[in-house]
N, C-alpha and C positions, 0 to 999 in steps of 0.2 A: 289284653287281647279282646277283640270285639266278639259279639255273639256269632257273627258270620265266620270269623276266623276259627272260633271253637267248633262250629259245624263242619267247616272244611277239614280241620284236623281230625275230627271224628270220622269223616268220610275216608280220609287217607288211611286211617287205622283199619277200617272195614275192608278197604281194597287190599291192603297188605295181608290181613287175616285170610282173605279169600284166595288171592292169587300169589302171595309170597310163599317162600319155602323157609322153614325153620333153619337157622344157621348160627354160626358164631363168626364174629369179626375180630381179627387180631391185627393191631396196627403194625407197621413195619418196624423192624428192630425188636427190641424187648418190649413186651406189653402183654397185658392180660386179655384173654379172649372175652368178648362181650356177646351175650345172646341177642339175636335180632331176627327179623324176617327180611328176606331179600327177594327182590323180583329180578330174575335173570331172563334177559331177552336176547334171543338169537336172531338178529336182524339180517335181512337180505333185501337189497334194493336192486332194481334193474334201472340203469341210467342209459338214456339215449345220448350218445356222444356226438351231437351235431349232425345227426342223420347218417353217420358212418357205421352204425351198428349198435349193438347193445353191450354194455359192460355190467357184469354182476359184481356188486360190492357186498361183502359179508362182514359182520362184526358182532361181537357179543358184548352186552352191557350188563352191569349190575346196578340196581337202585335200592336205596335204603333211606328210611325216614331220618331226618335230622334229629327228631326227638329221641331216636334210638342210638344213633351214632353221631355225635356232635360234629366231628370233622374228620372224615376218613381221608386217607392219604394214598398217594401212589405207592405201590408195594404192599399196601394193606391186603389181607387175605380173608376170604370167606370160606367157611367149611360147612356147606349145606348138610343137614342131617335128614332131609326128606326131599322128594322130587327127583327129577331127571339127573341132577348133578350130586346126589347124595354120595358121600364118600370121596368126592373130588375136592381139590383146592383151587379156588379161583382167585387170581391176584389182579388188583388194579394196575394196568399197564401205563396209565397216565392219571394225572390228578382228576378226581371226580369234580363235577360242577354242581353247585347248589342252585336249584330252581324250585320255587314254591314249596319250600320245606322238605325237599327230596334231593338227595345226592345221587347223581348218575355218572358213571364213567365206564370206559372200556375195560374189559377184563380178559384174561387169558387163563385157560385151564393149564395148571402147571403140574398136577399130579392126577 
């Protein structure tokens, strides 16, 4: 890894320390929970559908660093222990996508 890559990885860790919530991640099926920090984003977008009015699109995503969770899967679950979703179970409803050493995918609150 280059010096630049090291600095970016360090910046990612700082961002997750600041904005992420402590959680555990459990892979689908049988698996051991892994401690991690997760950033949960409740996105809302307003789209203009060709001048016919506006449509509101909502969705929740969860992001986790690849250095913490090597390859999260659809059906994998986060259990935050702090923050707004503490005590809830959030499950990847589709396969997360890796971009710049960060996995992000849609999640649903199941408990």
